[in-house]
C-alpha positions as CSV (number, residue, x, y, z in Angstrom):
1,X,0.1,0.0,0.0
2,X,1.3,3.4,-1.1
3,X,0.0,6.3,1.5
4,X,0.8,9.7,0.4
5,X,0.2,13.0,2.2
6,X,0.8,16.3,0.8
7,X,1.4,19.5,1.9
8,X,-1.9,21.6,2.0
9,X,-4.7,21.2,-0.3
10,X,-5.8,17.9,-1.6
11,X,-8.6,17.6,-4.5
12,X,-11.5,16.3,-3.7
13,X,-11.5,14.0,-6.5
14,X,-8.1,12.2,-5.2
15,X,-9.5,11.9,-1.9
16,X,-12.7,10.4,-4.0
17,X,-9.9,8.1,-6.1
18,X,-8.3,7.0,-3.1
19,X,-11.1,6.4,-0.9
20,X,-12.5,4.0,-4.1
21,X,-8.9,2.2,-4.5
22,X,-9.2,1.6,-0.8
23,X,-12.8,0.0,-0.6
24,X,-11.8,-2.1,-3.4
25,X,-8.9,-3.4,-2.3
26,X,-10.6,-4.4,0.3
27,X,-13.1,-6.2,-1.5
28,X,-10.2,-8.3,-3.2
29,X,-8.7,-9.0,0.2
30,X,-11.6,-10.5,1.6
31,X,-12.8,-12.5,-1.7
32,X,-9.5,-13.9,-2.0
33,X,-9.4,-14.9,1.7
34,X,-12.6,-16.7,1.5
35,X,-11.5,-18.3,-1.9
36,X,-8.4,-20.0,0.1
37,X,-10.7,-20.9,3.0
38,X,-13.0,-22.4,1.1
39,X,-10.2,-24.3,-1.3
40,X,-8.8,-25.7,2.3
41,X,-11.7,-27.1,3.4
42,X,-12.4,-28.9,-0.3
43,X,-9.4,-30.1,-0.2
44,X,-9.4,-31.9,3.3
45,X,-12.8,-33.5,2.2
46,X,-11.1,-34.9,-0.2
47,X,-8.5,-36.6,1.6
48,X,-10.9,-37.6,4.2
49,X,-13.0,-39.1,1.3
50,X,-9.2,-40.7,0.3
51,X,-8.9,-42.0,4.2
52,X,-12.5,-43.9,4.0
53,X,-12.3,-45.6,1.2
54,X,-9.3,-47.5,2.2
55,X,-11.0,-48.7,5.4
56,X,-11.3,-52.4,5.4
57,X,-15.6,-53.0,5.3
58,X,-16.6,-54.7,8.3
59,X,-17.7,-58.7,8.1
60,X,-21.2,-59.3,7.0
61,X,-23.8,-59.0,10.1
62,X,-25.6,-62.5,9.3
63,X,-23.9,-65.6,7.8
64,X,-26.9,-67.9,6.3
65,X,-24.9,-71.1,6.7
66,X,-23.4,-70.4,9.9
67,X,-26.0,-69.1,12.0
68,X,-25.4,-70.1,15.6
69,X,-28.6,-71.8,18.0
70,X,-31.3,-69.4,19.2
71,X,-30.4,-70.2,22.5
72,X,-26.8,-69.4,22.1
73,X,-24.7,-69.1,24.1
74,X,-26.5,-71.0,26.6
75,X,-23.5,-71.3,29.0
76,X,-21.4,-68.6,28.5
77,X,-17.7,-70.2,28.8
78,X,-15.3,-68.2,27.0
79,X,-11.9,-69.8,25.8
80,X,-9.6,-67.8,24.0
81,X,-6.9,-69.9,21.8
82,X,-3.3,-68.3,21.1
83,X,-5.1,-65.2,19.4
84,X,-2.4,-62.6,18.0
85,X,-3.7,-58.9,17.5
86,X,-2.6,-56.4,15.2
87,X,-4.2,-53.2,14.3
88,X,-3.6,-53.0,10.9
89,X,-1.6,-55.4,8.8
90,X,2.1,-55.2,8.8
91,X,1.8,-53.2,11.9
92,X,3.5,-54.9,15.1
93,X,1.6,-57.5,17.4
94,X,-0.5,-56.1,20.1
95,X,-1.7,-59.3,21.6
96,X,0.8,-62.1,21.5
97,X,-0.4,-66.0,21.8
98,X,-3.2,-65.1,24.5
99,X,-4.5,-67.9,25.9
100,X,-7.6,-68.0,28.6
101,X,-10.6,-69.8,29.8
102,X,-13.1,-67.6,31.3
103,X,-15.9,-70.4,32.7
104,X,-19.5,-70.5,32.5
105,X,-21.2,-68.1,35.5
106,X,-18.3,-66.7,36.6
107,X,-17.5,-62.5,36.7
108,X,-14.1,-61.7,35.5
109,X,-12.3,-58.1,35.7
110,X,-9.8,-57.6,33.3
111,X,-6.9,-55.3,34.8
112,X,-3.5,-54.0,34.1
113,X,-1.6,-51.7,32.9
114,X,-1.6,-48.9,30.5
115,X,-1.1,-49.9,27.2
116,X,-1.3,-53.7,28.1
117,X,-4.0,-55.1,25.8
118,X,-7.3,-54.9,28.3
119,X,-9.3,-53.2,25.6
120,X,-8.3,-54.7,22.4
121,X,-9.0,-58.1,24.1
122,X,-12.8,-56.6,24.9
123,X,-12.7,-55.2,21.6
124,X,-11.4,-59.1,19.6
125,X,-14.6,-60.3,21.7
126,X,-16.6,-58.2,20.0
127,X,-15.0,-58.5,16.6
128,X,-14.1,-54.6,16.7
129,X,-10.9,-55.8,15.2
130,X,-9.9,-59.5,14.1
131,X,-7.6,-61.4,15.4
132,X,-5.0,-62.6,12.9
133,X,-4.2,-66.1,14.6
134,X,-5.9,-68.1,17.4
135,X,-9.3,-68.1,18.0
136,X,-11.8,-67.0,20.5
137,X,-15.0,-69.6,20.9
138,X,-17.5,-69.2,23.2
139,X,-19.9,-72.1,24.5
140,X,-17.6,-73.6,21.3
141,X,-18.7,-72.0,19.1
142,X,-15.3,-69.8,17.2
143,X,-17.0,-66.0,17.1
144,X,-15.3,-65.2,13.6
145,X,-17.2,-67.9,12.0
146,X,-20.8,-66.1,12.8
147,X,-22.0,-63.1,11.3
148,X,-21.4,-59.7,13.6
149,X,-25.1,-58.7,14.5
150,X,-25.6,-63.0,15.7
151,X,-22.6,-62.2,17.7
152,X,-23.2,-58.5,19.0
153,X,-27.0,-59.2,19.9
154,X,-25.7,-61.9,22.5
155,X,-23.4,-60.1,24.3
156,X,-22.9,-56.9,26.8
157,X,-20.0,-54.9,28.4
158,X,-19.6,-52.8,31.4
159,X,-16.8,-50.3,30.5
160,X,-14.4,-49.3,33.6
């Protein structure tokens, strides 16, 4: 910007011309700022869409040829057999070879240090993450072989 401060008399035409250009420059600056802001928002939207495209689809809600009995689970025995879990295909394992049995009718609290895998174990029980190896059996049925709706409708959790 150029500011002129002449001595003495300033013609009204020069004042009007200066104000006219000042308002036009301000309007152009507002237009450019809005345009750049909109462009930035659109680029971010495209990036999010690209991220969503690469999210793997969940397994089917119902597997017609492998539905559990309507009375399942009748006892509530949970067997975890050597499960290994990683959050991404090339990521390191977060659970390594976990094997345990929760007997029917028992109440279990899973405790441990931060980052020890408590939430991951519960997430695997609801198939929020899929084991890369091993099995989880509830009353003898492998939960990875049934549909998500059949599984999740029969389980409940009380978080922390």
